[in-house]
ROSE-4610 file (N, C-alpha, C; in Angstrom, 1 decimal, always signed):
// ROSE-4610
residu = [X/X/X/X/X/X/X/X/X/X/X/X/X/X/X/X/X/X/X/X/X/X/X/X/X/X/X/X/X/X/X/X/X/X/X/X/X/X/X/X/X/X/X/X/X/X/X/X/X/X/X/X/X/X/X/X/X/X/X/X/X/X/X/X/X/X/X/X/X/X/X/X/X/X/X/X/X/X/X/X/X/X/X/X/X/X/X/X/X/X/X/X/X/X/X/X/X/X/X/X/X/X/X/X/X/X/X/X/X/X/X/X/X/X/X/X/X/X/X/X/X/X/X/X/X/X/X/X/X/X/X/X/X/X/X/X/X/X/X/X/X/X/X/X/X/X/X/X/X/X/X/X/X/X/X/X/X/X/X/X/X/X/X/X/X/X/X/X/X/X/X/X/X/X/X/X/X/X/X/X/X/X/X/X/X/X/X/X/X/X/X/X/X/X/X/X/X/X/X/X/X/X/X/X/X/X/X/X/X/X/X/X/X/X/X/X/X/X/X/X/X/X/X/X/X/X/X/X/X/X/X/X/X/X/X/X/X/X/X/X/X/X/X/X/X/X/X/X/X/X/X/X/X/X/X/X/X/X/X/X/X/X/X/X/X/X/X/X/X/X/X/X/X/X/X/X/X/X/X/X/X/X/X/X/X/X/X/X/X/X/X/X/X/X/X/X/X/X/X/X/X/X/X/X/X/X/X/X/X/X/X/X/X/X/X/X/X/X/X/X/X/X/X/X/X/X/X/X/X/X/X/X/X/X/X/X/X/X/X/X/X/X/X/X/X/X/X/X/X/X/X/X/X/X/X/X/X/X/X/X/X/X/X/X/X/X/X/X/X/X/X/X/X/X/X/X/X/X/X/X/X/X/X/X/X/X/X/X/X/X/X/X/X/X/X/X/X/X/X/X/X/X/X/X/X/X/X/X/X/X/X/X/X/X/X/X/X/X/X/X/X/X/X/X/X/X/X/X/X/X/X/X/X/X/X/X/X/X/X/X/X/X/X/X/X/X/X/X/X/X/X/X/X/X/X/X/X/X/X/X/X/X/X/X/X/X/X/X/X/X/X/X/X/X/X/X/X/X/X/X/X/X/X/X/X/X/X/X/X/X/X/X/X/X/X/X/X/X/X/X/X/X/X/X/X/X/X/X/X/X/X/X/X/X/X/X/X/X/X/X/X/X/X/X/X/X/X/X/X/X/X/X/X/X/X/X/X/X/X/X/X/X/X/X/X/X/X/X/X/X/X/X/X/X/X/X/X/X/X/X/X/X/X/X/X/X/X/X/X/X/X/X/X/X/X/X/X/X/X/X/X/X/X/X/X/X/X/X/X/X/X/X/X/X/X/X/X/X/X/X/X/X/X/X/X/X/X/X/X/X/X/X/X/X/X/X/X/X/X/X/X/X/X/X/X/X/X/X/X/X/X/X/X/X/X/X/X/X/X]
num = [1/1/1/2/2/2/3/3/3/4/4/4/5/5/5/6/6/6/7/7/7/8/8/8/9/9/9/10/10/10/11/11/11/12/12/12/13/13/13/14/14/14/15/15/15/16/16/16/17/17/17/18/18/18/19/19/19/20/20/20/21/21/21/22/22/22/23/23/23/24/24/24/25/25/25/26/26/26/27/27/27/28/28/28/29/29/29/30/30/30/31/31/31/32/32/32/33/33/33/34/34/34/35/35/35/36/36/36/37/37/37/38/38/38/39/39/39/40/40/40/41/41/41/42/42/42/43/43/43/44/44/44/45/45/45/46/46/46/47/47/47/48/48/48/49/49/49/50/50/50/51/51/51/52/52/52/53/53/53/54/54/54/55/55/55/56/56/56/57/57/57/58/58/58/59/59/59/60/60/60/61/61/61/62/62/62/63/63/63/64/64/64/65/65/65/66/66/66/67/67/67/68/68/68/69/69/69/70/70/70/71/71/71/72/72/72/73/73/73/74/74/74/75/75/75/76/76/76/77/77/77/78/78/78/79/79/79/80/80/80/81/81/81/82/82/82/83/83/83/84/84/84/85/85/85/86/86/86/87/87/87/88/88/88/89/89/89/90/90/90/91/91/91/92/92/92/93/93/93/94/94/94/95/95/95/96/96/96/97/97/97/98/98/98/99/99/99/100/100/100/101/101/101/102/102/102/103/103/103/104/104/104/105/105/105/106/106/106/107/107/107/108/108/108/109/109/109/110/110/110/111/111/111/112/112/112/113/113/113/114/114/114/115/115/115/116/116/116/117/117/117/118/118/118/119/119/119/120/120/120/121/121/121/122/122/122/123/123/123/124/124/124/125/125/125/126/126/126/127/127/127/128/128/128/129/129/129/130/130/130/131/131/131/132/132/132/133/133/133/134/134/134/135/135/135/136/136/136/137/137/137/138/138/138/139/139/139/140/140/140/141/141/141/142/142/142/143/143/143/144/144/144/145/145/145/146/146/146/147/147/147/148/148/148/149/149/149/150/150/150/151/151/151/152/152/152/153/153/153/154/154/154/155/155/155/156/156/156/157/157/157/158/158/158/159/159/159/160/160/160/161/161/161/162/162/162/163/163/163/164/164/164/165/165/165/166/166/166/167/167/167/168/168/168/169/169/169/170/170/170/171/171/171/172/172/172/173/173/173/174/174/174/175/175/175/176/176/176/177/177/177/178/178/178/179/179/179/180/180/180/181/181/181/182/182/182/183/183/183/184/184/184/185/185/185/186/186/186/187/187/187/188/188/188/189/189/189/190/190/190/191/191/191/192/192/192/193/193/193/194/194/194/195/195/195/196/196/196/197/197/197/198/198/198/199/199/199/200/200/200/201/201/201/202/202/202/203/203/203/204/204/204/205/205/205/206/206/206/207/207/207/208/208/208/209/209/209/210/210/210/211/211/211/212/212/212/213/213/213]
x = [+13.0/+13.0/+13.6/+14.3/+15.7/+14.8/+16.2/+15.3/+15.6/+15.2/+14.9/+15.5/+15.5/+16.0/+17.8/+18.2/+19.7/+20.2/+19.7/+20.0/+20.5/+19.2/+19.8/+20.8/+20.6/+22.1/+23.3/+23.2/+24.4/+24.6/+23.9/+24.2/+24.7/+24.2/+24.6/+26.2/+26.6/+27.7/+28.7/+27.9/+29.4/+29.6/+28.7/+29.2/+28.8/+29.3/+28.9/+28.9/+29.4/+29.3/+27.7/+27.3/+25.8/+25.0/+25.4/+24.3/+24.2/+25.3/+24.6/+24.5/+24.6/+24.5/+22.7/+22.1/+20.6/+20.0/+20.6/+20.0/+20.1/+20.7/+21.1/+20.1/+19.6/+18.7/+17.3/+16.5/+15.6/+15.6/+16.5/+16.6/+15.6/+17.3/+16.5/+15.2/+14.6/+13.1/+12.1/+12.9/+11.6/+11.4/+12.2/+12.1/+10.8/+9.9/+8.8/+9.3/+10.2/+10.5/+10.8/+11.4/+12.4/+12.4/+11.4/+11.1/+11.1/+10.8/+11.2/+12.7/+12.7/+14.5/+15.5/+14.7/+15.6/+15.2/+14.2/+13.5/+14.5/+14.5/+15.5/+17.2/+17.7/+18.8/+19.0/+17.9/+17.7/+18.0/+17.3/+17.3/+18.8/+19.5/+21.2/+21.6/+21.4/+22.2/+21.6/+20.6/+20.2/+21.1/+21.5/+22.7/+23.6/+23.7/+25.3/+25.6/+24.2/+24.6/+24.5/+23.7/+23.6/+25.2/+25.7/+27.0/+28.1/+27.8/+28.7/+28.6/+27.6/+27.2/+27.8/+27.9/+28.6/+30.1/+30.1/+31.7/+32.6/+31.8/+31.7/+32.5/+31.6/+32.1/+32.6/+33.4/+34.5/+33.7/+34.5/+33.8/+34.0/+35.1/+35.5/+34.4/+33.8/+32.7/+31.6/+31.3/+30.3/+30.4/+31.3/+31.5/+31.6/+31.8/+31.9/+30.8/+29.5/+28.5/+26.9/+27.8/+27.1/+27.5/+28.4/+29.2/+27.6/+28.1/+26.9/+25.9/+25.0/+23.8/+23.8/+24.9/+24.1/+24.5/+25.2/+25.5/+24.1/+23.6/+22.2/+21.0/+21.0/+20.2/+20.3/+21.8/+22.2/+21.4/+21.3/+21.1/+19.6/+18.9/+17.6/+16.7/+17.1/+16.7/+15.3/+16.2/+15.1/+14.3/+14.0/+12.8/+11.6/+13.2/+12.4/+11.5/+11.8/+10.8/+10.2/+10.0/+9.7/+7.9/+7.6/+6.0/+5.8/+4.4/+4.3/+4.5/+4.9/+5.6/+4.7/+3.7/+2.7/+2.7/+3.4/+3.8/+5.1/+5.8/+7.1/+7.6/+8.3/+8.6/+10.0/+9.7/+11.0/+11.1/+11.5/+11.1/+12.9/+12.9/+14.4/+14.1/+15.3/+15.5/+16.2/+16.3/+17.8/+18.2/+18.9/+19.2/+20.7/+20.5/+22.1/+21.4/+22.9/+23.3/+23.3/+22.8/+22.6/+23.9/+24.2/+24.8/+25.3/+26.6/+27.3/+27.6/+26.7/+27.2/+27.6/+28.6/+29.3/+28.9/+27.9/+27.5/+26.9/+27.0/+26.6/+26.2/+26.1/+25.9/+24.9/+23.8/+22.2/+21.8/+21.9/+22.1/+22.5/+23.4/+23.9/+23.1/+22.5/+21.6/+20.4/+19.6/+18.7/+18.8/+19.8/+20.2/+19.6/+20.4/+20.9/+19.2/+18.4/+17.1/+16.4/+16.6/+15.7/+15.9/+16.7/+17.5/+16.9/+17.1/+16.2/+14.8/+14.5/+13.1/+12.4/+13.3/+13.4/+13.9/+14.1/+14.3/+16.0/+15.7/+17.1/+17.3/+18.5/+18.7/+20.1/+19.9/+21.2/+21.9/+22.7/+23.8/+24.2/+24.1/+24.9/+25.9/+25.9/+26.7/+26.6/+27.6/+27.5/+27.9/+27.4/+27.4/+27.2/+26.2/+25.4/+24.8/+24.9/+24.1/+23.5/+22.3/+21.0/+21.0/+21.7/+22.4/+23.0/+23.4/+23.7/+22.2/+21.9/+20.3/+19.5/+19.1/+18.3/+18.8/+20.1/+20.7/+20.5/+20.5/+20.5/+18.9/+18.4/+16.7/+16.2/+16.5/+16.0/+16.6/+17.8/+18.7/+18.1/+17.9/+17.4/+15.7/+15.0/+13.5/+13.2/+13.8/+13.5/+12.2/+11.8/+10.2/+10.2/+11.5/+11.7/+12.7/+13.1/+14.3/+14.3/+15.1/+15.3/+16.9/+16.3/+17.3/+17.8/+19.2/+19.4/+20.4/+20.1/+21.2/+21.2/+22.4/+23.1/+22.7/+24.0/+23.7/+22.5/+22.3/+21.1/+20.9/+22.0/+22.6/+21.8/+21.8/+21.5/+20.0/+19.7/+17.7/+17.7/+18.6/+18.8/+18.9/+20.0/+20.6/+19.1/+18.5/+17.2/+16.2/+16.3/+14.7/+15.5/+16.9/+17.3/+16.9/+17.8/+17.4/+15.6/+15.1/+13.5/+12.9/+13.9/+13.2/+13.9/+15.2/+15.6/+15.1/+14.6/+13.4/+12.3/+11.5/+10.6/+11.2/+12.4/+12.7/+12.7/+13.4/+13.8/+12.4/+11.3/+9.7/+10.1/+10.6/+10.5/+9.6/+9.5/+8.7/+7.5/+6.4/+5.2/+5.4/+5.9/+6.0/+7.4/+8.0/+8.8/+8.1/+8.1/+7.8/+9.4/+9.6/+10.8/+10.5/+11.2/+11.3/+12.5/+12.7/+13.4/+14.2/+15.1/+15.5/+16.7/+16.8/+17.9/+18.2/+18.9/+18.6/+17.8/+18.2/+17.5/+16.4/+15.5/+14.3/+13.0/+11.8/+10.7/+9.5/+8.5/+7.3/+7.1/+7.9/+7.8/+9.0/+10.3/+10.9/+10.8/+9.7/+9.3/+8.5/+7.3/+6.6/+7.5/+8.7/+9.5/+10.1/+10.3/+11.6/+10.6/+9.4/+8.7/+8.8/+9.1/+9.0/+8.2/+8.0/+6.1/+6.2/+7.4/+7.2/+8.7/+8.7/+9.5/+10.1/+11.1/+11.2/+12.5/+11.5/+12.8/+13.0/+13.3/+13.5/+13.3/+14.3/+14.4/+13.2/+12.3/+11.3/+10.3/+10.4/+9.0/+9.4/+10.4/+11.2/+10.8/+10.6/+10.9/+9.1/+8.0/+7.0/+6.3/+6.7/+6.1/+6.6/+7.8/+8.4/+7.6/+7.3/+6.3/+5.4/+4.3/+3.2/+3.7/+4.4/+4.6/+4.9/+5.6/+6.0/+4.7/+3.9/+2.7/+1.4/+1.5/+1.0/+0.5]
y = [+47.9/+49.4/+49.9/+51.4/+51.7/+52.3/+52.7/+53.6/+55.1/+55.9/+56.7/+58.0/+57.9/+58.4/+57.8/+56.7/+56.6/+56.9/+57.2/+58.1/+59.7/+59.9/+61.3/+61.7/+60.7/+60.2/+60.5/+59.3/+59.4/+60.6/+61.2/+62.9/+63.7/+63.1/+64.5/+64.0/+62.9/+62.5/+62.4/+62.8/+62.9/+61.3/+60.5/+59.5/+58.6/+58.9/+58.8/+57.4/+56.6/+55.2/+54.6/+54.8/+54.7/+55.0/+56.5/+57.3/+57.0/+56.7/+56.2/+54.3/+54.0/+52.7/+52.7/+53.2/+53.6/+53.9/+55.3/+56.0/+54.7/+53.7/+52.7/+52.2/+51.8/+50.6/+51.3/+52.7/+52.6/+53.0/+53.3/+53.4/+52.0/+51.3/+49.4/+48.8/+49.5/+49.3/+50.0/+50.7/+51.4/+53.0/+53.2/+54.9/+55.2/+54.2/+55.2/+55.9/+55.9/+56.5/+57.6/+57.8/+58.9/+60.1/+60.7/+62.1/+61.9/+60.9/+60.7/+60.4/+59.9/+59.7/+61.6/+62.3/+63.1/+64.1/+63.7/+64.8/+64.2/+62.8/+62.6/+63.4/+63.3/+63.9/+65.7/+66.4/+67.8/+67.8/+66.7/+66.6/+66.5/+65.8/+65.2/+66.8/+67.2/+68.9/+69.9/+69.6/+70.5/+70.2/+69.2/+68.5/+68.9/+68.5/+69.7/+70.9/+71.5/+72.9/+73.1/+72.5/+72.5/+72.2/+71.7/+71.3/+72.2/+73.0/+73.8/+74.9/+75.3/+76.5/+76.5/+74.9/+74.5/+74.2/+74.8/+74.8/+73.0/+72.0/+71.2/+70.6/+71.3/+70.7/+72.6/+72.7/+73.4/+73.7/+74.8/+75.4/+74.0/+73.2/+72.1/+70.9/+70.6/+69.8/+70.2/+71.7/+72.0/+72.0/+72.1/+71.8/+70.4/+69.6/+68.4/+67.7/+68.8/+67.8/+68.7/+69.7/+70.0/+69.0/+68.9/+68.0/+66.2/+66.1/+64.8/+65.0/+66.4/+66.5/+66.5/+66.8/+67.1/+65.8/+64.7/+63.4/+62.4/+62.7/+62.2/+62.8/+64.3/+63.9/+63.4/+63.2/+62.6/+61.0/+60.3/+59.3/+59.1/+60.2/+59.9/+60.8/+61.6/+62.5/+62.1/+60.3/+60.3/+59.4/+59.4/+58.9/+60.2/+61.5/+62.5/+63.2/+63.3/+63.7/+63.1/+61.5/+60.5/+60.7/+61.0/+61.0/+59.9/+60.3/+60.0/+60.7/+61.4/+62.7/+64.1/+63.7/+64.4/+65.8/+65.9/+68.0/+67.9/+67.2/+67.5/+69.0/+69.5/+71.1/+71.3/+72.1/+72.9/+73.9/+74.5/+75.9/+76.3/+77.4/+78.2/+79.1/+79.3/+80.1/+80.4/+81.4/+82.0/+81.5/+81.2/+80.7/+81.6/+82.0/+82.5/+82.8/+83.2/+83.6/+85.0/+86.1/+87.2/+88.5/+89.2/+89.9/+90.0/+90.1/+90.2/+88.9/+87.8/+86.2/+85.7/+84.4/+83.8/+81.9/+82.1/+81.0/+80.0/+78.4/+77.7/+76.5/+76.2/+74.4/+74.4/+75.3/+75.3/+75.1/+76.4/+76.6/+75.5/+74.6/+73.9/+72.8/+72.3/+71.5/+71.6/+72.5/+73.1/+72.9/+73.3/+73.6/+72.0/+71.4/+69.7/+68.9/+69.6/+68.9/+70.2/+70.9/+71.8/+70.9/+70.7/+70.2/+68.6/+67.8/+66.9/+66.6/+67.8/+68.1/+68.8/+68.8/+69.4/+70.9/+71.7/+73.0/+73.3/+74.5/+74.6/+75.8/+75.8/+76.2/+77.2/+78.5/+79.5/+79.5/+79.2/+79.6/+80.4/+81.9/+83.2/+83.0/+82.2/+81.7/+82.6/+83.3/+83.7/+85.0/+86.1/+87.5/+88.0/+87.7/+88.9/+89.4/+90.7/+92.2/+91.8/+92.9/+93.0/+93.2/+94.1/+94.3/+92.9/+92.2/+90.8/+90.2/+89.8/+89.3/+89.8/+90.9/+91.5/+91.9/+92.0/+92.0/+90.2/+89.6/+88.2/+87.8/+87.9/+87.5/+88.1/+89.6/+90.3/+89.4/+89.3/+88.7/+87.2/+86.4/+84.9/+85.0/+85.7/+86.1/+85.1/+85.0/+84.3/+85.3/+84.2/+84.6/+83.9/+82.9/+82.8/+82.5/+83.5/+83.6/+83.1/+82.6/+81.9/+82.5/+83.4/+84.2/+83.3/+82.7/+82.7/+83.1/+82.9/+83.5/+82.8/+83.1/+82.6/+83.2/+84.4/+85.6/+86.5/+87.5/+88.1/+89.3/+89.5/+90.6/+90.4/+89.2/+89.0/+89.1/+89.6/+89.7/+91.3/+91.9/+93.2/+93.2/+92.7/+92.6/+91.7/+90.8/+90.0/+91.5/+92.1/+93.2/+94.4/+94.5/+95.7/+95.2/+93.6/+92.9/+93.2/+92.7/+93.3/+94.2/+95.1/+96.9/+97.1/+96.7/+97.0/+96.7/+95.8/+94.7/+95.6/+95.8/+96.9/+98.4/+98.6/+99.9/+99.6/+98.4/+97.9/+97.6/+97.5/+97.2/+95.8/+94.7/+93.4/+92.8/+93.1/+92.7/+92.2/+93.1/+92.0/+91.0/+90.4/+89.7/+88.1/+88.5/+87.7/+86.9/+85.9/+84.9/+85.0/+85.6/+85.3/+84.6/+83.3/+82.6/+82.9/+83.3/+83.4/+81.8/+81.8/+80.7/+80.9/+79.8/+80.1/+80.2/+80.0/+80.3/+81.7/+82.8/+83.8/+84.1/+83.2/+83.3/+82.7/+83.0/+82.5/+83.3/+83.4/+84.1/+85.8/+86.1/+87.3/+87.8/+87.5/+87.9/+88.3/+87.0/+87.0/+88.0/+88.5/+89.7/+91.1/+91.3/+92.2/+92.3/+92.0/+91.8/+92.4/+91.7/+91.5/+90.3/+89.1/+88.3/+87.5/+86.4/+85.8/+84.6/+84.0/+82.6/+82.3/+81.6/+81.3/+79.7/+79.4/+77.9/+77.7/+76.5/+75.9/+74.0/+74.2/+72.9/+73.0/+72.2/+71.9/+71.8/+70.6/+70.1/+71.6/+71.9/+73.3/+74.2/+74.8/+75.4/+74.9/+73.2/+72.7/+72.9/+72.9/+72.7/+74.8/+75.2/+76.7/+76.7/+76.6/+76.9/+76.1/+74.3/+73.9/+74.5/+75.0/+75.6/+77.1/+77.8/+78.9/+78.8/+77.6/+77.5/+76.3/+76.1/+75.1/+76.6/+77.9/+78.6/+79.3]
z = [+9.4/+10.3/+10.8/+10.5/+11.3/+12.7/+13.8/+14.8/+14.1/+14.3/+13.8/+14.7/+16.0/+17.2/+17.5/+17.2/+16.5/+15.4/+14.7/+13.0/+13.8/+14.3/+15.0/+15.9/+16.6/+17.7/+16.6/+15.8/+15.4/+14.2/+13.5/+12.9/+14.4/+15.4/+16.1/+16.8/+16.8/+17.0/+16.0/+14.6/+13.3/+13.2/+12.9/+12.6/+11.5/+10.5/+9.0/+9.1/+9.3/+8.9/+9.3/+10.3/+11.3/+10.6/+10.2/+9.5/+7.8/+7.1/+5.9/+5.9/+6.7/+6.9/+6.8/+7.9/+8.3/+6.9/+6.6/+5.2/+4.2/+3.6/+3.0/+3.2/+4.3/+4.5/+4.8/+4.5/+4.4/+3.0/+1.9/+0.5/-0.1/+0.7/+0.4/+0.5/+1.9/+1.9/+1.1/-0.2/-0.6/-0.8/+0.7/+0.4/+1.6/+1.6/+2.3/+3.4/+4.2/+5.1/+5.2/+3.9/+3.7/+4.4/+4.7/+5.1/+6.7/+7.1/+8.5/+8.7/+7.9/+8.3/+8.0/+7.0/+6.8/+7.8/+8.5/+9.6/+10.8/+11.2/+12.1/+12.1/+10.8/+10.2/+10.8/+11.1/+11.1/+12.8/+13.2/+14.7/+14.8/+14.6/+14.3/+14.3/+13.6/+13.2/+14.2/+14.7/+16.1/+17.1/+17.6/+18.4/+18.3/+17.2/+16.4/+17.0/+16.5/+16.9/+18.6/+19.0/+20.9/+21.1/+20.9/+21.3/+20.6/+19.3/+19.0/+19.7/+20.6/+21.3/+23.1/+23.1/+24.1/+24.5/+23.2/+23.3/+22.9/+22.7/+22.6/+20.9/+20.2/+18.6/+18.5/+17.0/+16.5/+15.1/+14.6/+13.4/+12.3/+12.9/+11.5/+11.8/+12.8/+12.9/+12.2/+12.2/+11.7/+10.4/+9.5/+8.1/+8.1/+8.9/+8.5/+8.6/+9.9/+9.7/+8.7/+7.9/+6.4/+5.2/+5.7/+4.3/+4.9/+6.1/+6.1/+5.5/+5.9/+5.7/+4.0/+3.7/+2.2/+1.9/+2.3/+1.8/+2.0/+3.4/+3.8/+2.3/+2.0/+0.6/-0.4/-0.5/-2.1/-1.6/-0.7/-0.2/-0.5/+0.2/-0.2/-1.2/-1.7/-2.6/-3.6/-4.3/-5.0/-4.5/-2.9/-2.4/-2.5/-1.5/-0.8/-1.9/-3.0/-4.7/-5.4/-4.9/-6.1/-6.2/-7.0/-7.6/-8.5/-9.3/-11.0/-11.6/-11.6/-12.4/-13.1/-12.3/-13.0/-12.3/-11.5/-11.0/-10.8/-11.9/-12.3/-12.2/-11.6/-12.2/-13.1/-13.8/-14.6/-14.4/-13.2/-13.3/-12.6/-13.1/-12.8/-11.9/-11.1/-9.7/-9.4/-8.5/-7.6/-6.4/-5.8/-4.2/-4.4/-3.0/-2.4/-1.0/-0.3/+0.6/+0.8/+1.1/+1.6/+1.5/+1.3/+1.5/+3.0/+3.1/+4.5/+5.5/+4.6/+5.5/+4.4/+5.3/+4.3/+4.0/+5.2/+5.2/+4.0/+3.9/+2.9/+3.1/+4.1/+4.2/+4.6/+4.5/+4.5/+3.4/+2.6/+1.1/+0.1/+0.2/-0.3/-0.4/+1.0/+1.1/+0.7/+0.9/+0.3/-1.5/-2.4/-3.7/-4.0/-3.2/-3.8/-3.7/-2.6/-2.9/-3.8/-4.2/-5.2/-6.5/-6.8/-7.8/-8.5/-7.0/-7.1/-7.5/-7.0/-7.6/-8.9/-10.0/-10.8/-11.4/-10.2/-10.8/-11.1/-12.1/-12.5/-11.5/-10.6/-9.2/-10.3/-10.2/-10.3/-8.7/-8.6/-7.3/-7.5/-6.6/-6.5/-6.0/-4.9/-4.3/-2.6/-1.7/-0.2/-0.7/+0.4/+0.0/-0.8/-0.9/-2.8/-2.5/-3.1/-3.4/-3.8/-3.2/-4.0/-5.4/-6.1/-7.0/-8.4/-7.5/-7.8/-9.2/-7.4/-7.4/-8.5/-8.4/-9.8/-11.0/-11.3/-12.5/-13.2/-12.4/-12.9/-13.3/-12.0/-11.9/-13.4/-13.9/-14.5/-16.4/-16.3/-17.3/-17.7/-16.6/-17.1/-16.3/-16.6/-16.7/-15.6/-14.1/-12.9/-12.1/-11.6/-10.5/-9.6/-9.1/-7.8/-7.2/-6.0/-5.2/-4.3/-3.3/-2.2/-1.4/-0.6/+0.5/+1.8/+1.8/+3.4/+3.8/+4.9/+5.9/+7.5/+8.0/+9.3/+10.2/+9.7/+11.3/+11.1/+12.1/+12.8/+12.0/+11.3/+10.2/+8.8/+8.7/+7.4/+6.9/+8.3/+8.3/+7.8/+7.7/+7.2/+5.6/+5.3/+3.9/+3.0/+3.7/+3.4/+2.7/+4.1/+4.0/+2.9/+2.6/+1.8/+0.4/+0.1/-1.0/-1.5/-0.9/-1.2/-1.5/-0.8/-0.7/-2.3/-2.8/-4.5/-5.2/-4.8/-5.9/-6.5/-5.1/-5.0/-6.3/-6.2/-6.4/-8.1/-8.0/-10.0/-10.4/-9.8/-10.6/-10.6/-9.6/-10.5/-9.1/-7.6/-6.6/-7.0/-7.3/-8.3/-8.7/-9.6/-10.5/-10.2/-8.8/-8.2/-6.6/-6.5/-5.4/-4.5/-3.5/-2.7/-1.2/-1.3/+0.2/+1.0/+2.3/+2.9/+4.2/+4.5/+5.1/+6.3/+6.8/+8.2/+9.4/+10.2/+11.3/+12.2/+11.9/+12.5/+11.9/+10.9/+10.1/+11.2/+11.1/+11.7/+10.7/+11.7/+10.3/+10.8/+12.2/+12.4/+11.4/+11.5/+10.3/+9.1/+8.4/+7.1/+6.9/+7.8/+7.4/+7.5/+8.6/+9.0/+7.6/+6.6/+5.4/+4.2/+4.3/+3.3/+2.3/+3.2/+1.6/+1.6/+0.8/+0.8/+1.1/+2.3/+2.9/+3.3/+4.5/+5.1/+5.1/+5.7/+5.7/+6.6/+7.7/+8.7/+8.0/+6.8/+6.9/+4.8/+4.0/+2.9/+2.3/+3.0/+2.1/+2.5/+3.0/+2.9/+1.9/+2.0/+0.6/-0.6/-1.1/-2.0/-2.0/-1.1/-1.3/-1.5/-1.2/-1.4/-2.9/-3.2/-4.6/-5.9/-5.2/-6.7/-6.9/-5.6/-5.7/-6.8/-6.2/-7.2/-8.8/-8.9/-10.3/-11.0/-10.4/-11.3/-11.1/-10.8/-10.6/-12.0]
């Protein structure tokens, strides 16, 4: 069994070799500890964020950390979403970073895990205006939308998007989940979303529930 504290430290140190070896060991042992391993990787990302704030890491380090996290998801995803298939999801949903926010590391990680869980993810990219989200939802008959943002100003964009959905007559038929650094329960209520998530797995849990409703 691997040491999860050492895994978190490896992620925080941007040590790809140690991270990869640890995760491959988890999978070679059957993948039972995949969720614990993912939580350790997320703790490592918190370390990366703290080092960035302290000036020890720079933007390039953040980008590399995001690439490492995506690799971690790719290694673990079969175990993270494994099951007997009885609750397999085949639903289409929209995922995007809201208008005025250009960050996509977290969104891309969530997309990878959603796709592994069986979702057909329509990824609209970054800096996405409300009208594009609404147009796509109407054209493709989508009932689940994930809005991501890292900047504080993303909160205003999330609220504006949900308000636009109401004006377009879509809100009653669409579930909205928000995620990203500035998001919490208070923000969720403020913008009018149905749920918020602090981790990819939480996003998957909500979306699965909605898809099966």
